[in-house]
N, CA, C and O atoms as a GROMACS GRO file, in nm:
protein
  468
    1MET      N    1  -3.363   0.579   0.332
    1MET     CA    2  -3.262   0.487   0.352
    1MET      C    3  -3.154   0.461   0.261
    1MET      O    4  -3.041   0.435   0.300
    2ASN      N    5  -3.194   0.468   0.116
    2ASN     CA    6  -3.112   0.458   0.012
    2ASN      C    7  -3.060   0.604  -0.020
    2ASN      O    8  -3.116   0.672  -0.105
    3LYS      N    9  -2.962   0.645   0.045
    3LYS     CA   10  -2.888   0.809   0.025
    3LYS      C   11  -2.831   0.789  -0.105
    3LYS      O   12  -2.758   0.694  -0.134
    4VAL      N   13  -2.867   0.881  -0.185
    4VAL     CA   14  -2.776   0.916  -0.299
    4VAL      C   15  -2.684   1.023  -0.278
    4VAL      O   16  -2.713   1.135  -0.235
    5CYS      N   17  -2.553   0.976  -0.316
    5CYS     CA   18  -2.431   1.056  -0.279
    5CYS      C   19  -2.412   1.159  -0.387
    5CYS      O   20  -2.431   1.134  -0.506
    6SER      N   21  -2.371   1.284  -0.336
    6SER     CA   22  -2.321   1.374  -0.460
    6SER      C   23  -2.160   1.389  -0.427
    6SER      O   24  -2.106   1.318  -0.342
    7HIS      N   25  -2.110   1.460  -0.481
    7HIS     CA   26  -1.973   1.482  -0.471
    7HIS      C   27  -1.912   1.512  -0.335
    7HIS      O   28  -1.918   1.625  -0.286
    8GLY      N   29  -1.842   1.392  -0.265
    8GLY     CA   30  -1.786   1.432  -0.132
    8GLY      C   31  -1.860   1.402  -0.012
    8GLY      O   32  -1.800   1.382   0.094
    9ASP      N   33  -1.994   1.396  -0.020
    9ASP     CA   34  -2.073   1.364   0.093
    9ASP      C   35  -2.105   1.221   0.111
    9ASP      O   36  -2.200   1.200   0.187
   10CYS      N   37  -2.048   1.118   0.058
   10CYS     CA   38  -2.035   0.976   0.088
   10CYS      C   39  -1.956   0.933   0.163
   10CYS      O   40  -1.842   0.975   0.144
   11THR      N   41  -1.974   0.846   0.263
   11THR     CA   42  -1.864   0.767   0.342
   11THR      C   43  -1.833   0.662   0.269
   11THR      O   44  -1.902   0.647   0.168
   12GLU      N   45  -1.732   0.570   0.294
   12GLU     CA   46  -1.692   0.456   0.223
   12GLU      C   47  -1.829   0.358   0.259
   12GLU      O   48  -1.869   0.288   0.166
   13MET      N   49  -1.900   0.349   0.384
   13MET     CA   50  -1.987   0.269   0.419
   13MET      C   51  -2.106   0.294   0.327
   13MET      O   52  -2.167   0.200   0.277
   14ASP      N   53  -2.140   0.419   0.305
   14ASP     CA   54  -2.256   0.461   0.211
   14ASP      C   55  -2.219   0.386   0.068
   14ASP      O   56  -2.310   0.325   0.011
   15MET      N   57  -2.114   0.390   0.022
   15MET     CA   58  -2.083   0.346  -0.106
   15MET      C   59  -2.093   0.175  -0.110
   15MET      O   60  -2.146   0.117  -0.205
   16ILE      N   61  -2.041   0.110  -0.007
   16ILE     CA   62  -2.053  -0.022   0.008
   16ILE      C   63  -2.203  -0.047  -0.004
   16ILE      O   64  -2.246  -0.116  -0.097
   17LYS      N   65  -2.282   0.003   0.084
   17LYS     CA   66  -2.428  -0.015   0.089
   17LYS      C   67  -2.523   0.011  -0.036
   17LYS      O   68  -2.621  -0.055  -0.071
   18GLN      N   69  -2.469   0.120  -0.093
   18GLN     CA   70  -2.511   0.136  -0.241
   18GLN      C   71  -2.479   0.022  -0.344
   18GLN      O   72  -2.560   0.000  -0.434
   19ALA      N   73  -2.371  -0.044  -0.334
   19ALA     CA   74  -2.320  -0.146  -0.414
   19ALA      C   75  -2.393  -0.268  -0.391
   19ALA      O   76  -2.438  -0.347  -0.474
   20VAL      N   77  -2.398  -0.271  -0.283
   20VAL     CA   78  -2.480  -0.410  -0.217
   20VAL      C   79  -2.633  -0.398  -0.284
   20VAL      O   80  -2.685  -0.499  -0.331
   21HIS      N   81  -2.689  -0.292  -0.285
   21HIS     CA   82  -2.832  -0.265  -0.328
   21HIS      C   83  -2.830  -0.290  -0.487
   21HIS      O   84  -2.928  -0.340  -0.542
   22ARG      N   85  -2.724  -0.256  -0.552
   22ARG     CA   86  -2.726  -0.236  -0.714
   22ARG      C   87  -2.724  -0.394  -0.733
   22ARG      O   88  -2.802  -0.452  -0.809
   23VAL      N   89  -2.622  -0.463  -0.652
   23VAL     CA   90  -2.595  -0.617  -0.686
   23VAL      C   91  -2.735  -0.666  -0.665
   23VAL      O   92  -2.783  -0.717  -0.767
   24ALA      N   93  -2.818  -0.665  -0.554
   24ALA     CA   94  -2.945  -0.728  -0.518
   24ALA      C   95  -3.049  -0.678  -0.618
   24ALA      O   96  -3.127  -0.763  -0.662
   25ASN      N   97  -3.061  -0.564  -0.657
   25ASN     CA   98  -3.141  -0.510  -0.776
   25ASN      C   99  -3.132  -0.597  -0.888
   25ASN      O  100  -3.236  -0.639  -0.938
   26HIS      N  101  -3.007  -0.635  -0.941
   26HIS     CA  102  -2.967  -0.675  -1.047
   26HIS      C  103  -2.999  -0.835  -1.041
   26HIS      O  104  -3.030  -0.897  -1.143
   27ILE      N  105  -2.990  -0.891  -0.924
   27ILE     CA  106  -3.028  -1.038  -0.887
   27ILE      C  107  -3.182  -1.066  -0.914
   27ILE      O  108  -3.232  -1.162  -0.973
   28GLN      N  109  -3.246  -0.955  -0.851
   28GLN     CA  110  -3.398  -0.961  -0.843
   28GLN      C  111  -3.454  -0.954  -0.998
   28GLN      O  112  -3.558  -1.008  -1.036
   29GLY      N  113  -3.358  -0.872  -1.086
   29GLY     CA  114  -3.414  -0.844  -1.232
   29GLY      C  115  -3.390  -0.989  -1.282
   29GLY      O  116  -3.483  -1.043  -1.342
   30VAL      N  117  -3.266  -1.060  -1.261
   30VAL     CA  118  -3.258  -1.174  -1.325
   30VAL      C  119  -3.378  -1.254  -1.305
   30VAL      O  120  -3.440  -1.288  -1.406
   31LEU      N  121  -3.426  -1.292  -1.179
   31LEU     CA  122  -3.523  -1.365  -1.096
   31LEU      C  123  -3.666  -1.338  -1.189
   31LEU      O  124  -3.742  -1.427  -1.229
   32GLY      N  125  -3.677  -1.204  -1.209
   32GLY     CA  126  -3.800  -1.158  -1.275
   32GLY      C  127  -3.808  -1.210  -1.403
   32GLY      O  128  -3.902  -1.282  -1.436
   33TRP      N  129  -3.702  -1.175  -1.491
   33TRP     CA  130  -3.680  -1.230  -1.624
   33TRP      C  131  -3.696  -1.384  -1.638
   33TRP      O  132  -3.758  -1.433  -1.732
   34ILE      N  133  -3.640  -1.453  -1.546
   34ILE     CA  134  -3.669  -1.589  -1.553
   34ILE      C  135  -3.820  -1.635  -1.543
   34ILE      O  136  -3.873  -1.719  -1.616
   35GLU      N  137  -3.883  -1.563  -1.435
   35GLU     CA  138  -4.033  -1.610  -1.408
   35GLU      C  139  -4.110  -1.575  -1.574
   35GLU      O  140  -4.198  -1.642  -1.628
   36LEU      N  141  -4.042  -1.452  -1.626
   36LEU     CA  142  -4.138  -1.431  -1.749
   36LEU      C  143  -4.086  -1.524  -1.876
   36LEU      O  144  -4.136  -1.515  -1.988
   37ALA      N  145  -3.986  -1.610  -1.844
   37ALA     CA  146  -3.933  -1.696  -1.948
   37ALA      C  147  -3.847  -1.626  -2.044
   37ALA      O  148  -3.816  -1.684  -2.148
   38ASP      N  149  -3.795  -1.484  -2.017
   38ASP     CA  150  -3.736  -1.405  -2.116
   38ASP      C  151  -3.574  -1.420  -2.072
   38ASP      O  152  -3.517  -1.348  -1.990
   39TYR      N  153  -3.516  -1.528  -2.144
   39TYR     CA  154  -3.377  -1.561  -2.081
   39TYR      C  155  -3.283  -1.485  -2.146
   39TYR      O  156  -3.172  -1.480  -2.094
   40ASP      N  157  -3.305  -1.415  -2.268
   40ASP     CA  158  -3.198  -1.312  -2.304
   40ASP      C  159  -3.180  -1.193  -2.218
   40ASP      O  160  -3.068  -1.148  -2.196
   41LYS      N  161  -3.296  -1.136  -2.167
   41LYS     CA  162  -3.299  -1.022  -2.051
   41LYS      C  163  -3.229  -1.083  -1.926
   41LYS      O  164  -3.150  -1.018  -1.858
   42ALA      N  165  -3.264  -1.211  -1.900
   42ALA     CA  166  -3.216  -1.272  -1.761
   42ALA      C  167  -3.065  -1.268  -1.779
   42ALA      O  168  -2.998  -1.223  -1.686
   43LEU      N  169  -3.006  -1.308  -1.886
   43LEU     CA  170  -2.866  -1.323  -1.923
   43LEU      C  171  -2.808  -1.171  -1.905
   43LEU      O  172  -2.722  -1.144  -1.822
   44ILE      N  173  -2.861  -1.082  -1.988
   44ILE     CA  174  -2.822  -0.943  -1.978
   44ILE      C  175  -2.831  -0.890  -1.811
   44ILE      O  176  -2.739  -0.823  -1.764
   45SER      N  177  -2.924  -0.920  -1.749
   45SER     CA  178  -2.933  -0.886  -1.618
   45SER      C  179  -2.814  -0.953  -1.498
   45SER      O  180  -2.763  -0.902  -1.398
   46ALA      N  181  -2.802  -1.083  -1.557
   46ALA     CA  182  -2.689  -1.168  -1.482
   46ALA      C  183  -2.571  -1.098  -1.509
   46ALA      O  184  -2.496  -1.079  -1.414
   47ARG      N  185  -2.537  -1.055  -1.625
   47ARG     CA  186  -2.404  -1.003  -1.670
   47ARG      C  187  -2.394  -0.856  -1.575
   47ARG      O  188  -2.295  -0.824  -1.508
   48ASP      N  189  -2.495  -0.792  -1.586
   48ASP     CA  190  -2.501  -0.663  -1.500
   48ASP      C  191  -2.477  -0.690  -1.357
   48ASP      O  192  -2.396  -0.623  -1.293
   49ALA      N  193  -2.542  -0.782  -1.309
   49ALA     CA  194  -2.517  -0.815  -1.170
   49ALA      C  195  -2.352  -0.863  -1.140
   49ALA      O  196  -2.293  -0.828  -1.038
   50GLY      N  197  -2.297  -0.937  -1.230
   50GLY     CA  198  -2.161  -0.961  -1.212
   50GLY      C  199  -2.079  -0.849  -1.219
   50GLY      O  200  -1.984  -0.851  -1.141
   51LYS      N  201  -2.090  -0.734  -1.306
   51LYS     CA  202  -2.027  -0.597  -1.306
   51LYS      C  203  -2.041  -0.520  -1.189
   51LYS      O  204  -1.956  -0.443  -1.145
   52ALA      N  205  -2.187  -0.553  -1.125
   52ALA     CA  206  -2.204  -0.481  -0.998
   52ALA      C  207  -2.123  -0.546  -0.899
   52ALA      O  208  -2.054  -0.481  -0.820
   53LEU      N  209  -2.129  -0.682  -0.900
   53LEU     CA  210  -2.057  -0.753  -0.799
   53LEU      C  211  -1.904  -0.711  -0.788
   53LEU      O  212  -1.841  -0.677  -0.688
   54ALA      N  213  -1.862  -0.722  -0.918
   54ALA     CA  214  -1.723  -0.671  -0.933
   54ALA      C  215  -1.674  -0.532  -0.873
   54ALA      O  216  -1.564  -0.522  -0.819
   55GLY      N  217  -1.755  -0.434  -0.884
   55GLY     CA  218  -1.747  -0.308  -0.816
   55GLY      C  219  -1.763  -0.329  -0.664
   55GLY      O  220  -1.680  -0.280  -0.588
   56LEU      N  221  -1.856  -0.394  -0.624
   56LEU     CA  222  -1.846  -0.432  -0.483
   56LEU      C  223  -1.737  -0.492  -0.407
   56LEU      O  224  -1.711  -0.460  -0.291
   57LEU      N  225  -1.669  -0.588  -0.480
   57LEU     CA  226  -1.558  -0.662  -0.424
   57LEU      C  227  -1.428  -0.550  -0.435
   57LEU      O  228  -1.341  -0.541  -0.349
   58LYS      N  229  -1.433  -0.480  -0.542
   58LYS     CA  230  -1.342  -0.363  -0.538
   58LYS      C  231  -1.318  -0.279  -0.445
   58LYS      O  232  -1.207  -0.244  -0.407
   59ALA      N  233  -1.460  -0.230  -0.391
   59ALA     CA  234  -1.475  -0.154  -0.268
   59ALA      C  235  -1.434  -0.228  -0.159
   59ALA      O  236  -1.336  -0.184  -0.098
   60LEU      N  237  -1.490  -0.342  -0.117
   60LEU     CA  238  -1.449  -0.400  -0.027
   60LEU      C  239  -1.315  -0.431   0.022
   60LEU      O  240  -1.278  -0.430   0.140
   61TYR      N  241  -1.239  -0.462  -0.092
   61TYR     CA  242  -1.096  -0.484  -0.082
   61TYR      C  243  -1.030  -0.354  -0.035
   61TYR      O  244  -0.948  -0.353   0.057
   62GLY      N  245  -1.070  -0.238  -0.104
   62GLY     CA  246  -1.021  -0.114  -0.072
   62GLY      C  247  -1.041  -0.094   0.087
   62GLY      O  248  -0.950  -0.039   0.149
   63MET      N  249  -1.143  -0.131   0.147
   63MET     CA  250  -1.181  -0.102   0.276
   63MET      C  251  -1.119  -0.177   0.371
   63MET      O  252  -1.093  -0.134   0.484
   64ARG      N  253  -1.092  -0.298   0.330
   64ARG     CA  254  -1.001  -0.398   0.387
   64ARG      C  255  -0.873  -0.367   0.394
   64ARG      O  256  -0.820  -0.398   0.501
   65ALA      N  257  -0.803  -0.313   0.313
   65ALA     CA  258  -0.686  -0.244   0.300
   65ALA      C  259  -0.669  -0.150   0.386
   65ALA      O  260  -0.557  -0.148   0.438
   66MET      N  261  -0.757  -0.056   0.426
   66MET     CA  262  -0.749   0.059   0.504
   66MET      C  263  -0.814   0.008   0.660
   66MET      O  264  -0.838   0.096   0.743
   67THR      N  265  -0.831  -0.089   0.683
   67THR     CA  266  -0.867  -0.146   0.824
   67THR      C  267  -0.744  -0.194   0.910
   67THR      O  268  -0.677  -0.294   0.886
   68VAL      N  269  -0.723  -0.108   1.013
   68VAL     CA  270  -0.606  -0.158   1.132
   68VAL      C  271  -0.686  -0.235   1.225
   68VAL      O  272  -0.801  -0.210   1.260
   69PRO      N  273  -0.610  -0.334   1.264
   69PRO     CA  274  -0.668  -0.426   1.371
   69PRO      C  275  -0.648  -0.337   1.506
   69PRO      O  276  -0.545  -0.271   1.521
   70ARG      N  277  -0.746  -0.338   1.596
   70ARG     CA  278  -0.726  -0.307   1.709
   70ARG      C  279  -0.603  -0.316   1.786
   70ARG      O  280  -0.572  -0.432   1.813
   71GLY      N  281  -0.510  -0.211   1.836
   71GLY     CA  282  -0.399  -0.236   1.876
   71GLY      C  283  -0.282  -0.250   1.789
   71GLY      O  284  -0.165  -0.247   1.826
   72GLY      N  285  -0.324  -0.265   1.670
   72GLY     CA  286  -0.215  -0.264   1.554
   72GLY      C  287  -0.156  -0.147   1.500
   72GLY      O  288  -0.180  -0.041   1.558
   73GLY      N  289  -0.090  -0.146   1.410
   73GLY     CA  290   0.011  -0.019   1.355
   73GLY      C  291  -0.035   0.016   1.204
   73GLY      O  292  -0.092  -0.066   1.130
   74LEU      N  293  -0.013   0.107   1.179
   74LEU     CA  294  -0.017   0.184   1.032
   74LEU      C  295   0.080   0.212   0.987
   74LEU      O  296   0.146   0.300   1.043
   75VAL      N  297   0.134   0.148   0.860
   75VAL     CA  298   0.260   0.199   0.799
   75VAL      C  299   0.206   0.304   0.690
   75VAL      O  300   0.107   0.286   0.620
   76VAL      N  301   0.278   0.402   0.690
   76VAL     CA  302   0.261   0.492   0.587
   76VAL      C  303   0.376   0.537   0.493
   76VAL      O  304   0.486   0.525   0.546
   77PRO      N  305   0.377   0.586   0.370
   77PRO     CA  306   0.481   0.625   0.301
   77PRO      C  307   0.556   0.746   0.360
   77PRO      O  308   0.493   0.830   0.425
   78HIS      N  309   0.676   0.756   0.342
   78HIS     CA  310   0.767   0.853   0.404
   78HIS      C  311   0.710   1.001   0.366
   78HIS      O  312   0.666   1.015   0.252
   79GLY      N  313   0.708   1.111   0.452
   79GLY     CA  314   0.666   1.232   0.410
   79GLY      C  315   0.491   1.237   0.439
   79GLY      O  316   0.431   1.344   0.426
   80THR      N  317   0.432   1.132   0.471
   80THR     CA  318   0.287   1.137   0.483
   80THR      C  319   0.251   1.184   0.605
   80THR      O  320   0.314   1.144   0.703
   81LYS      N  321   0.143   1.278   0.621
   81LYS     CA  322   0.098   1.351   0.761
   81LYS      C  323  -0.002   1.258   0.820
   81LYS      O  324  -0.090   1.196   0.759
   82ILE      N  325   0.025   1.259   0.952
   82ILE     CA  326  -0.086   1.182   1.029
   82ILE      C  327  -0.157   1.257   1.079
   82ILE      O  328  -0.102   1.339   1.152
   83LEU      N  329  -0.309   1.264   1.065
   83LEU     CA  330  -0.404   1.383   1.120
   83LEU      C  331  -0.495   1.322   1.198
   83LEU      O  332  -0.507   1.200   1.196
   84GLY      N  333  -0.563   1.395   1.269
   84GLY     CA  334  -0.702   1.374   1.353
   84GLY      C  335  -0.800   1.418   1.245
   84GLY      O  336  -0.778   1.473   1.137
   85PRO      N  337  -0.933   1.371   1.310
   85PRO     CA  338  -1.060   1.427   1.222
   85PRO      C  339  -1.069   1.581   1.231
   85PRO      O  340  -1.115   1.640   1.134
   86GLU      N  341  -1.031   1.647   1.331
   86GLU     CA  342  -1.030   1.782   1.355
   86GLU      C  343  -0.944   1.848   1.241
   86GLU      O  344  -0.971   1.963   1.206
   87ASP      N  345  -0.854   1.788   1.190
   87ASP     CA  346  -0.759   1.845   1.098
   87ASP      C  347  -0.799   1.838   0.952
   87ASP      O  348  -0.719   1.892   0.875
   88VAL      N  349  -0.888   1.792   0.908
   88VAL     CA  350  -0.945   1.789   0.775
   88VAL      C  351  -1.087   1.839   0.751
   88VAL      O  352  -1.172   1.839   0.840
   89ASN      N  353  -1.110   1.882   0.621
   89ASN     CA  354  -1.223   1.948   0.580
   89ASN      C  355  -1.341   1.858   0.548
   89ASN      O  356  -1.450   1.904   0.514
   90VAL      N  357  -1.316   1.728   0.562
   90VAL     CA  358  -1.421   1.624   0.514
   90VAL      C  359  -1.444   1.575   0.635
   90VAL      O  360  -1.361   1.587   0.726
   91SER      N  361  -1.586   1.498   0.653
   91SER     CA  362  -1.627   1.435   0.749
   91SER      C  363  -1.570   1.292   0.791
   91SER      O  364  -1.584   1.198   0.712
   92VAL      N  365  -1.514   1.276   0.900
   92VAL     CA  366  -1.446   1.152   0.914
   92VAL      C  367  -1.473   1.133   1.079
   92VAL      O  368  -1.444   1.211   1.170
   93THR      N  369  -1.536   1.007   1.086
   93THR     CA  370  -1.567   0.947   1.243
   93THR      C  371  -1.459   0.937   1.312
   93THR      O  372  -1.356   0.910   1.249
   94ALA      N  373  -1.450   0.954   1.453
   94ALA     CA  374  -1.325   0.906   1.535
   94ALA      C  375  -1.266   0.782   1.512
   94ALA      O  376  -1.145   0.786   1.535
   95ASP      N  377  -1.305   0.674   1.477
   95ASP     CA  378  -1.270   0.541   1.461
   95ASP      C  379  -1.251   0.521   1.326
   95ASP      O  380  -1.230   0.403   1.298
   96GLU      N  381  -1.251   0.617   1.213
   96GLU     CA  382  -1.248   0.589   1.073
   96GLU      C  383  -1.093   0.613   1.040
   96GLU      O  384  -1.018   0.691   1.098
   97ILE      N  385  -1.061   0.522   0.926
   97ILE     CA  386  -0.919   0.540   0.871
   97ILE      C  387  -0.957   0.600   0.730
   97ILE      O  388  -1.039   0.542   0.659
   98ARG      N  389  -0.897   0.713   0.692
   98ARG     CA  390  -0.937   0.766   0.570
   98ARG      C  391  -0.810   0.823   0.506
   98ARG      O  392  -0.714   0.864   0.572
   99THR      N  393  -0.819   0.823   0.359
   99THR     CA  394  -0.692   0.903   0.310
   99THR      C  395  -0.750   1.014   0.261
   99THR      O  396  -0.861   1.002   0.210
  100VAL      N  397  -0.690   1.134   0.266
  100VAL     CA  398  -0.746   1.263   0.226
  100VAL      C  399  -0.645   1.342   0.129
  100VAL      O  400  -0.524   1.334   0.154
  101ALA      N  401  -0.684   1.412   0.029
  101ALA     CA  402  -0.599   1.491  -0.062
  101ALA      C  403  -0.546   1.603   0.020
  101ALA      O  404  -0.611   1.652   0.112
  102ASN      N  405  -0.432   1.640  -0.014
  102ASN     CA  406  -0.366   1.774   0.038
  102ASN      C  407  -0.459   1.910   0.066
  102ASN      O  408  -0.449   1.992   0.157
  103CYS      N  409  -0.568   1.901  -0.063
  103CYS     CA  410  -0.658   2.021  -0.036
  103CYS      C  411  -0.765   2.007   0.058
  103CYS      O  412  -0.844   2.099   0.078
  104GLU      N  413  -0.772   1.892   0.119
  104GLU     CA  414  -0.891   1.861   0.219
  104GLU      C  415  -0.803   1.880   0.367
  104GLU      O  416  -0.862   1.852   0.471
  105ILE      N  417  -0.669   1.927   0.372
  105ILE     CA  418  -0.608   1.932   0.504
  105ILE      C  419  -0.653   2.068   0.535
  105ILE      O  420  -0.670   2.151   0.446
  106LYS      N  421  -0.672   2.094   0.658
  106LYS     CA  422  -0.688   2.243   0.708
  106LYS      C  423  -0.553   2.300   0.710
  106LYS      O  424  -0.453   2.229   0.724
  107ASP      N  425  -0.549   2.433   0.694
  107ASP     CA  426  -0.440   2.522   0.705
  107ASP      C  427  -0.389   2.487   0.831
  107ASP      O  428  -0.474   2.445   0.911
  108GLY      N  429  -0.255   2.496   0.876
  108GLY     CA  430  -0.188   2.480   1.002
  108GLY      C  431  -0.224   2.352   1.083
  108GLY      O  432  -0.210   2.343   1.205
  109ALA      N  433  -0.272   2.257   1.007
  109ALA     CA  434  -0.296   2.118   1.081
  109ALA      C  435  -0.157   2.054   1.122
  109ALA      O  436  -0.068   2.023   1.043
  110GLU      N  437  -0.154   2.038   1.259
  110GLU     CA  438  -0.034   1.962   1.309
  110GLU      C  439  -0.012   1.810   1.297
  110GLU      O  440  -0.114   1.741   1.282
  111HIS      N  441   0.081   1.763   1.300
  111HIS     CA  442   0.105   1.615   1.262
  111HIS      C  443   0.067   1.556   1.414
  111HIS      O  444   0.076   1.619   1.519
  112LYS      N  445   0.030   1.442   1.400
  112LYS     CA  446  -0.011   1.376   1.533
  112LYS      C  447   0.104   1.260   1.543
  112LYS      O  448   0.116   1.175   1.454
  113GLY      N  449   0.177   1.262   1.645
  113GLY     CA  450   0.278   1.171   1.667
  113GLY      C  451   0.402   1.235   1.592
  113GLY      O  452   0.403   1.354   1.561
  114LYS      N  453   0.513   1.144   1.562
  114LYS     CA  454   0.619   1.175   1.516
  114LYS      C  455   0.595   1.163   1.348
  114LYS      O  456   0.532   1.073   1.293
  115PRO      N  457   0.652   1.262   1.292
  115PRO     CA  458   0.652   1.252   1.142
  115PRO      C  459   0.735   1.156   1.077
  115PRO      O  460   0.851   1.131   1.111
  116SER      N  461   0.664   1.094   0.970
  116SER     CA  462   0.735   0.973   0.893
  116SER      C  463   0.884   1.014   0.852
  116SER      O  464   0.902   1.133   0.829
  117LYS      N  465   0.967   0.945   0.844
  117LYS     CA  466   1.109   0.999   0.792
  117LYS      C  467   1.116   0.984   0.653
  117LYS      O  468   1.217   1.019   0.591
   0.00000   0.00000   0.00000
């Protein structure tokens, strides 16, 4: 279940799940050190949990920024290509919104809809 991602094969959801597991593991560590009455190590684990939680919040804010309400619209910078999942060299589900680098766009990919001005 805990998939370790190497370069490029992780989805945003995989990264969020990993971040949640990191936070949970640190919290469990805090509880374990408290039960052993080692408060210095509990404090260190709590600090690490805070750092992991900050990373999770950053990832969630990023996902929230990339979410378009059903029936909503997407505003893109001028000159941005609007592509379908079949036009890129990375794994993208049909209902996923994802940014890709120019090197990930297949040669000859067509614009979907009107190009931005």
